[in-house]
C-alpha atoms as one frame of an Amber mdcrd trajectory, in Angstrom:
protein
 -30.590  45.299  87.015 -32.811  44.774  83.998 -35.318  47.355  82.794 -38.585
  46.399  84.506 -40.684  48.191  81.899 -39.603  45.889  79.024 -40.255  42.469
  80.569 -42.623  40.082  78.748 -44.127  38.973  82.067 -44.910  41.217  85.010
 -42.229  40.756  87.667 -43.137  39.244  91.037 -41.104  40.967  93.713 -40.976
  40.338  97.459 -39.325  42.908  99.726 -38.447  41.722 103.240 -37.994  43.869
 106.345 -36.450  41.998 109.293 -38.471  42.088 112.501 -35.831  43.627 114.733
 -34.541  46.365 112.411 -37.123  49.099 112.977 -39.474  51.157 110.880 -36.741
  52.683 108.716 -36.298  49.391 106.877 -40.036  49.097 106.308 -40.178  52.664
 104.996 -37.225  52.019 102.667 -38.906  48.911 101.241 -42.119  50.859 100.725
 -40.171  53.471  98.746 -38.547  50.685  96.713 -41.992  49.199  96.038 -43.257
  52.593  94.914 -40.308  53.017  92.528 -40.792  49.520  91.107 -44.494  50.142
  90.534 -43.823  53.505  88.907 -41.447  51.749  86.479 -43.865  48.851  85.902
 -47.453  49.329  87.154 -48.214  45.658  86.347 -45.583  44.330  88.762 -46.707
  42.197  91.695 -44.993  43.645  94.772 -45.338  42.018  98.181 -43.891  43.509
 101.367 -43.025  40.954 104.069 -42.289  41.716 107.711 -42.732  40.377 111.206
 -43.492  43.856 112.531 -47.222  44.034 113.250 -47.312  47.797 112.817 -46.061
  47.495 109.234 -49.666  46.860 108.188 -50.604  50.332 109.442 -48.484  52.101
 106.822 -50.125  53.357 103.645 -48.987  51.006 100.891 -48.098  52.146  97.399
 -50.905  51.493  94.914 -50.399  47.983  93.530 -48.467  46.634  96.534 -49.686
  44.363  99.301 -48.218  43.204 102.601 -48.001  40.181 104.866 -47.153  40.268
 108.552 -45.427  37.029 109.496 -45.107  35.446 112.951 -42.589  37.495 114.903
 -39.019  36.983 116.092 -37.735  38.499 119.324 -34.050  39.295 119.905 -32.872
  38.438 123.425 -30.325  40.455 125.425 -27.780  37.802 124.443 -28.459  38.439
 120.752 -30.377  35.217 120.072 -33.621  35.092 118.136 -36.633  33.308 119.597
 -40.330  33.239 118.690 -42.064  36.247 120.223 -45.475  34.603 120.618 -45.540
  31.102 119.076 -43.915  28.945 121.743 -40.156  28.534 122.089 -39.178  26.381
 119.085 -37.187  28.598 116.703 -37.067  25.840 114.055 -40.866  25.747 113.990
 -41.023  29.530 113.548 -38.472  29.392 110.725 -40.531  26.663 109.014 -43.771
  28.649 109.297 -42.152  31.802 107.921 -40.463  29.868 105.110 -43.797  28.361
 104.052 -45.434  31.800 104.035 -42.642  33.263 101.899 -42.693  30.365  99.421
 -46.498  30.353  99.044
């Protein structure tokens, strides 16, 4: 990993927490964001998740978050949209466009 404090351009970093993994993953990414911003206060850090409650956490100064449309994991282990219809390909497309924006 390169030294973030010596870059000519502020890094743009996205940290993703999967919808069905729980709050521990969100907390870990928030700690990573905090460490990144301590090393380089000019970094752009964006936290991405499909967990609605992730927006309730106190973000590190300099970080922002996006809550994406949510996946739901069925008993059979398949992922489906939680609220936006039943077309998983549509949900993947929406989330992809949000991430690439």
